[in-house]
VMD Tcl script that draws the C-alpha trace (Angstrom):
set ca {
  {28.16 -15.19 -4.68}
  {29.27 -11.61 -3.91}
  {28.38 -10.68 -7.49}
  {24.94 -12.28 -7.07}
  {24.46 -10.42 -3.77}
  {25.35 -7.15 -5.50}
  {22.85 -7.88 -8.30}
  {20.10 -8.61 -5.75}
  {20.96 -5.43 -3.86}
  {20.49 -3.25 -6.95}
  {17.30 -5.06 -7.97}
  {15.89 -4.61 -4.46}
  {16.92 -0.96 -4.34}
  {15.30 -0.16 -7.69}
  {12.14 -2.10 -6.83}
  {11.71 -0.55 -3.39}
  {12.06 3.00 -4.67}
  {9.67 2.40 -7.55}
  {7.17 0.48 -5.43}
  {7.19 3.16 -2.72}
  {6.42 5.92 -5.22}
  {3.67 3.91 -6.88}
  {2.11 3.14 -3.49}
  {2.07 6.87 -2.69}
  {0.40 7.49 -6.07}
  {-2.10 4.76 -5.22}
  {-2.98 6.44 -1.92}
  {-3.38 9.82 -3.60}
  {-5.51 8.38 -6.42}
  {-7.89 6.63 -4.01}
  {-8.53 9.72 -1.89}
  {-10.99 11.41 -4.32}
  {-12.83 8.09 -4.75}
  {-13.31 7.64 -1.00}
  {-14.29 11.29 -0.53}
  {-16.85 11.10 -3.32}
  {-18.19 7.82 -2.00}
  {-18.71 9.25 1.50}
  {-20.30 12.42 0.11}
  {-22.61 10.31 -2.03}
  {-23.66 8.24 0.98}
  {-24.30 11.35 3.07}
  {-26.38 13.00 0.34}
  {-28.16 9.90 -0.93}
  {-31.64 11.23 -0.17}
  {-30.93 14.46 -2.07}
  {-29.48 12.55 -5.01}
  {-32.60 10.40 -5.19}
  {-34.86 13.39 -4.71}
  {-33.34 15.31 -7.64}
  {-32.88 12.16 -9.77}
  {-29.09 12.61 -10.06}
  {-28.24 8.92 -9.70}
  {-26.88 8.50 -13.25}
  {-24.59 11.53 -12.90}
  {-23.18 10.31 -9.58}
  {-22.77 6.79 -10.94}
  {-20.75 8.16 -13.85}
  {-18.65 10.29 -11.48}
  {-17.96 7.29 -9.23}
  {-16.94 5.18 -12.25}
  {-14.54 7.91 -13.38}
  {-12.94 8.13 -9.93}
  {-12.77 4.34 -9.73}
  {-11.04 4.05 -13.11}
  {-8.59 6.80 -12.18}
  {-7.82 5.19 -8.83}
  {-6.99 1.83 -10.42}
  {-4.17 3.10 -12.66}
  {-1.49 3.09 -9.90}
  {-2.67 -0.34 -8.77}
  {-2.10 -1.73 -12.26}
  {1.33 -0.07 -12.40}
  {2.21 -1.65 -9.06}
  {1.06 -5.03 -10.36}
  {3.30 -4.60 -13.43}
  {6.30 -3.70 -11.25}
  {5.66 -6.75 -9.08}
  {5.53 -8.97 -12.19}
  {8.79 -7.35 -13.35}
  {10.39 -8.18 -10.02}
  {9.22 -11.76 -10.27}
  {10.64 -12.19 -13.77}
  {13.97 -10.56 -12.93}
  {14.44 -12.60 -9.76}
  {13.52 -15.80 -11.64}
  {16.04 -14.92 -14.35}
  {18.81 -14.30 -11.81}
  {18.00 -17.56 -10.00}
  {17.97 -19.36 -13.38}
  {21.39 -17.86 -14.10}
  {22.66 -19.18 -10.77}
  {21.23 -22.61 -11.57}
  {22.93 -22.61 -14.99}
  {26.19 -21.58 -13.34}
  {25.86 -24.39 -10.80}
  {25.15 -26.94 -13.53}
  {28.10 -25.64 -15.54}
  {30.34 -26.00 -12.49}
  {28.98 -29.51 -11.93}
  {29.85 -30.51 -15.49}
  {33.30 -28.93 -15.39}
  {34.14 -30.24 -11.92}
  {32.32 -33.58 -12.12}
  {35.29 -35.53 -10.82}
  {35.79 -33.20 -7.83}
  {32.15 -32.61 -6.84}
  {29.87 -34.92 -4.90}
  {26.48 -35.67 -6.52}
  {24.86 -35.25 -3.09}
  {26.21 -31.70 -2.78}
  {25.00 -30.91 -6.29}
  {21.51 -32.14 -5.38}
  {21.45 -30.03 -2.23}
  {22.61 -27.00 -4.21}
  {19.88 -27.43 -6.83}
  {17.16 -27.85 -4.20}
  {18.37 -24.70 -2.43}
  {18.34 -22.74 -5.68}
  {14.73 -23.75 -6.30}
  {13.63 -22.26 -2.98}
  {15.94 -19.23 -3.30}
  {13.71 -17.45 -5.82}
  {10.55 -17.76 -3.73}
  {12.35 -16.75 -0.56}
  {13.81 -13.66 -2.23}
  {10.41 -12.61 -3.60}
  {8.87 -13.01 -0.15}
  {11.71 -11.08 1.50}
  {11.51 -8.16 -0.90}
  {7.70 -7.95 -0.82}
  {7.68 -8.08 3.00}
  {10.41 -5.43 3.10}
  {8.28 -3.24 0.82}
  {5.21 -3.68 3.04}
  {7.32 -2.74 6.07}
  {8.61 0.39 4.34}
  {5.08 1.32 3.29}
  {3.83 0.93 6.86}
  {6.71 2.99 8.20}
  {5.88 5.65 5.60}
  {2.27 5.72 6.79}
  {3.39 6.14 10.41}
  {5.75 8.90 9.30}
  {2.92 10.74 7.51}
  {0.66 10.49 10.57}
  {3.48 11.75 12.81}
  {4.22 14.65 10.44}
  {0.52 15.51 10.36}
  {0.27 15.53 14.15}
  {3.41 17.67 14.50}
  {2.60 20.12 11.69}
  {-1.09 20.67 12.45}
  {-1.78 23.56 14.76}
  {-3.83 23.06 17.89}
  {-7.37 24.29 17.25}
  {-8.13 25.00 20.89}
  {-8.28 28.59 22.05}
  {-5.74 29.56 24.70}
  {-8.34 29.38 27.47}
  {-9.56 25.93 26.31}
  {-6.51 23.94 27.33}
  {-7.81 23.02 30.79}
  {-9.75 19.85 31.50}
  {-13.48 19.91 32.06}
  {-14.37 20.31 35.77}
  {-15.45 17.13 37.53}
  {-19.21 16.69 37.62}
  {-19.76 18.96 34.60}
  {-22.48 19.29 33.38}
  {-24.58 18.96 36.50}
  {-27.84 19.02 34.55}
  {-29.15 19.73 31.10}
  {-32.35 19.98 29.12}
  {-33.68 20.85 25.71}
  {-36.62 23.18 25.24}
  {-38.50 23.27 21.94}
  {-41.25 25.85 21.40}
  {-43.38 26.38 18.30}
  {-41.52 23.71 16.28}
  {-42.97 22.21 13.14}
  {-41.42 19.83 10.63}
  {-42.63 18.81 7.19}
  {-41.35 16.65 4.38}
  {-41.91 17.91 0.90}
}
mol new
graphics top color blue
foreach p $ca { graphics top sphere $p radius 0.5 }
foreach p [lrange $ca 0 end-1] q [lrange $ca 1 end] { graphics top cylinder $p $q radius 0.2 }
display resetview
């Protein structure tokens, strides 16, 4: 079992590092897509006015295709993890069956049954543990990026703007419009 634990440790370590990097690539690849989508929504009337819908559709499709590449890589890495964990669990099952055959006079059939049932659930439990661990690390990475952003970004207030607004401010307000005309053309 210590050898199996060591194998799982190295599999988990490789997967977590790879998965973390691919998730960062995924975040970076989606940023232009989201930015373009928001800009398209904000300028929708201008796009329609100048009949640029086909150009923006093509641009959105390009950004969408580019943003999906890291997602597909992440899916492939997750399938790799599934196959490797299943192979290791299958190796454990073969080892247990080999031990059962070699030690058939010294081993209880009930213990063998319990061992085989536990091996069946071991693979699924390990996949769940590693995927949950990866999600936790990804979330911690997001919190770390937000914290770094808040610490590294300079305060945009001027030195005299650090005080709070006086109570009761503003006491009154109004808008005056003179000689205003608006047209749509």
